[in-house]
C-alpha positions, 0 to 999 in steps of 0.5 A, a space after each residue: 332363878 338367880 341373876 346370872 346364873 348359868 344352868 347346865 344343858 344335855 345335848 347329846 354327848 355333851 354338856 354345855 353351860 348358858 351363861 345369862 340364862 335368865 336374859 331376855 332375848 326376844 321383848 314380845 313375850 318375854 322369851 329369854 336366852 335358856 329358852 331359845 336354848 331349850 327351844 333348839 333342843 326341842 328341835 334339834 333332829 330338825 335343826 341338825 338336819 338343816 344344818 349338818 356338814 354346812 359351813 354356817 355363818 352366825 348371827 348373834 345377839 348379845 344382848 336380845 334381839 333389840 341390840 346389836 347385831 353379830 355376823 360371825 364367820 370364824 369360830 373363836 379360840 378356846 370353842 370346846 374341842 369337840 366342836 367342827 370346823 369346816 375352812 372355807 377360802 375367800 379369793 377376793 380377800 385372801 383370806 379363808 374363815 374356820 366356820 361352825 359345822 354342825 354334825 350334832 345338837 351340842 354344837 348348835 347348843 354352844 353356838 346359842 351360848 355364843 349368843 347366836 339366835 340364828 343360824 344362816 348356812 352354805 348350800 354346800 358341805 364341807 366335802 366339796 364346799 364348791 360344789 352345792 347340793 341345794 338349790 335354793 328358791 327364795 320368794 321375797 315380797 315387796 313391801 306392797 305385796 301381801 302374803 297372798 301372793 307369795 302363796 300364789 308364786 308358791 304354788 306357780 313355783 310347784 306346778 313347775 318343779 313339778 314338770 322338771 320332775 324335782 321335788 321342793 321342800 317348802 318353808 316360811 322364811 320368819 318373815 314376810 316370804 317363803 324358801 322353797 330347797 330342791 336337794 341336786 346333784 353336787 356336781 355343778 359350781 354354784 355360778 352354774 347353780 345360781 343359773 339354773 335358778 334364775 332360769 327357773 325363776 324366768 319360767 315362773 315370772 313368765 307363767 305368772 307375770 301379775 305377780 313375779 319380778 326376776 328385776 335384779 335392783 330393788 330400786 327398779 321392781 314393783 313393790 307389789 310384786 314378789 322376787 324370786 330372787 335366785 341370787 342366793 344361789 351365789 358363793 358365800 350368800 346364805 338365809 335362815 335355815 329351817 328351824 332357825 329363829 331369826 333375831 326378831 322380837 317374837 321370835 318368828 321361826 323359818 318353819 318347814 311346812 307341807 304344801 297343803 298348808 301354804 294356803 292357810 301358814 301364817 308366818 307369824 304364827 310359827 314362833 319358838 312358843 308354838 313351833 316345839 309342839 308341832 315338831 313334837 307332833 308332825 316331826 321333821 317335815 324335810 326329814 326326807 330332803 335327803 333321799 333324791 337329788 335333782 340333775 340341774 341339765 334341764 334348767 341350764 338348757 332352758 338357761 342356754 336357751 334363753 341367753 342368760 349369763 
């Protein structure tokens, strides 16, 4: 391929031009910007499902993941007319942003053309951005906690979810942790969802005191513990979506897994080089995530019981 020779990719109903396709984004194996775009096309159904109708923060790496990272909320001027956005308001600054709102694969590939590697959606949708429909359980290991501890905590979380009658959808974080998503009825605001998430985290901590902490300040946490990060449910807090590539040289992917895989999955094995074949074989393991929504009423009762603010 000639240096800086643009290519055009078919993405659903649109053709997206990829400039500088040969630029190496991930130095561990040499994957390029074009490899990244082709990866997202290979998991198009999954990434669109994960992002659909949600305000989306873009993590851009214009010169590859070893260069500077740009956190971009606003879709820039000059975006194609078929791109969709959603306006969100930031009361603290009395400002607003028109953020990317993915509804089809071409929106994802356009973002890749704009040097996006990671997609960080809100846990609410544009129909009502102030009422989340997704509760996120983030199992974040401390610097001295191994992945075996994360696995143990995931099983405890699964146990509590089963008792609540809620379905959890796990995925690797693309880093050292695990995420579990639960669809919820969009009846509550961010503060209530966060409060419910804290009540859940405290219950997991009670059942696994040797592995789990809910201590908020990092400096006060035992580094050998797994933090159940309930604050990922606060307004405008985002984490990498299912199927999002992470901005690391190895191009790891935040990958949906089945519960029976928790004890065997190695997060570092899930990359843009391996996930396409997995997706082709298994399909989207989160395909049923929108089928049932859970009520937070029991968790909010727990929060009242425990006196959680």
